[in-house]
N, C-alpha and C positions, 0 to 999 in steps of 0.2 A: 172841294172840287168834285162836280157831278161825275156820274160815272159816264155820262156821254162825252164829255170832254176828257176824262181818263182814257177812255176808248180810241177816239180820235188820237190825243199823244202819243200813245201806244202801237199805234199801227204802223206794222214794217215798211210799207212803202211811205207813208209822211218821214219815220226814223231815218229811213235811206238818203230821201230827197234832202232833208237836212243836213245829213251828215256830208252829201256829196257838196253842197254848198258851201258848209263850212270849212272842208278840205281846200275848194278854189280859193274863197273868198279870203279865209284866213291866211293860206300862204303868201298870195298876193299883198295883201296887209303887213304879213311878218317881214315880208321884202322890203316894203318901202318903209317899213319903220326901225327894222334892225339891221338891217344890211351897212348902214353907216356907222353904227356901232361898233359891229363885227370887224369891217374895215379897218377901223382905227384902235383894233386891240381889245375892246372893251368888252368883247363876249357877247353871249345870248341872255338876256333878261327873261326869267323864264316864266316867272308871274305874267308880265305882260304877254308874252308868246303864248300863254294857254287862253290868256282873257281875248286875245285877238282871235283865237278859233270860237272860245264859246259864245262869241256875241254874234257873229252871223249864224250859227249854229240854231240859237235859240230866237231869232229874226226870222229865218226860214219854215223852224217849227212853229211859230205863232200863225206866220201868213200861210201856211198850208191847213192848220186847223180853221183859222178862222175863214178861209175858204170852202172850205167841206162843210164849216155851220152853215152858211149861207145858203147853201142848195138845199 
């Protein structure tokens, strides 16, 4: 990984924005995906829940870094 790319990924504003997106989008997706299972007594599937937060985080991080690199 290049130093420029690493520096962009580590920027606090990029990390914060990606985290906020992940919390909002991940929560919505978890509700859509897991509420029916929880309502039927199956409980939360933790691996799926974690992945559901990781995916929007990585997408938001990638988008922010790509936008900053184009400047």
